N, C-alpha and C positions, 0 to 999 in steps of 0.2 A: 271487404278488404281488411287485411290485418294491419294493425297499427305499426308504424315504423318508429323505432326508438334510436336515438344516436348511440353509436358505439362508444363506450367509455373505456379508455385504456387505464389499466391499473399501474400505478407507479411502482417501479421495482425498488426495493430496499437493498442497497449495496452495503455489505459489511465485510470487513477484513479483520480477522482475529490473528494476532501475532503471539505465539507462545515462545517465551525465552527461558533458557535455563542459565546456569552459571558459566557457560562457555561463550563462544562467539557465534553460535548458530542456533536456529530453532525452526519453527514451522509457521507458515502462513496458511490460513484457511479463508478462502474468498467465497462469498455467496452473493450472486447477482442473478442473471438469467441462467446461470449454471454454477456448479460448485467446482472449485479448483484448489488443490492442496499442493504446496511446494515448500522447498527449503528456503530459509532466509539467513542473513548474516548481519552483524553490526560490530563496531569496535567497543569492547566491554567498558573501558574507562570513559567512553564518551556517549554511552547509551542514554536515551531519553527516559523520563520517568514512566513507569507502568501507569496505565489509566485508560479511560475511554475518551476519544477525541471525536467530537461531533463536527459537522460542517466541513468535512474533508472533501477534496475534489481531485478528479483526474484532470491533469493539466500538463503543460510543457514547462520544464525548468527554464529560467531566463537565459542563462548563458551556457549551460552544460549541453553536450552533444551525445547522441546515441552512437552505436557502432557504425552506422552508415554516414555519419557526419551531419545528420539532421538534428532538429531540436529533440532533446531527451524527454521521453514520455515518463510521467511520474504521478504519484498520488501525494498531494500536499496535505500536511497536517497542521492546521492553524492552532493557535493557543497552547502550544507546548510550553510548560512553565520554564521561564528563564532561557528560552531558545527561540530562534527565528530560522526560517529556511529549512525546516525538517520535512523530508519526503520519504516515501518508499520509491526506490528507483533501481534501474539496472546497474549491474556490476559485472565486469568481465572475468571475475574470479581470481584476481591478483591484487596485492597491496591493499588489504582491507582497511588499514588505518587511514590512508589517503582518500579512499573512496567513500568511507562512511561519514565522517564529520558529524556524527550524531544520527545520521539517517539509517533506515533499514534497507538492506540491499537484497535484490532478487536477481536471478539470472534473467537475461533479456527476454527470452521466450516467455517466461512466467509473467513478468510485469506487462508485456504487450498483450497477453491473453486477458489479463485483468483490465488494463487501460482501454482496450478496444471494446469491452463489454459495457463500460460505464457511460451512460448518456443522460443528460448532456455533459460534456466536459465543462469544467469550471462551474459546476452546478451546486457545489456544497451539499452533495447528495450521498455522501459516503460516511459511514461510521467506522472508525478504526479503534480496536481494543488491543492494547498491549498488556500482556500478562506475564509476570515472572513466575516460574514454577521451579520446584526443586528437580534436579536431574534424577533420572531413574537409578536406583542402586545397581551396582555391578556385581 
């Protein structure tokens, strides 16, 4: 009879790479159980420092609501220098300054794809890298 070995599940490494240029929008590349690329936005005068943020988590925001009135799904970035309450979260596409408050904004469909893939939630199992790059010459 063949030996039976317990099945070991490999932990998925969740990464989010945010590329910013000198405007108010850029690109998110998510890698988890799949790859997802989408556009993102922020308020330029209130943007967070570029860098790598470890121990991030898919979570719910405390008081903010999603488009259906439920708790807003987001990815929390801890340890942002001189900031608290920084997330990647949904944005309805209007009034960027009010919605950003230092956060990185995605369309709801995009943040939900990412949020649904990350497991467990509140697991401090996501690494987010924010990179500033020069805009392409025109």
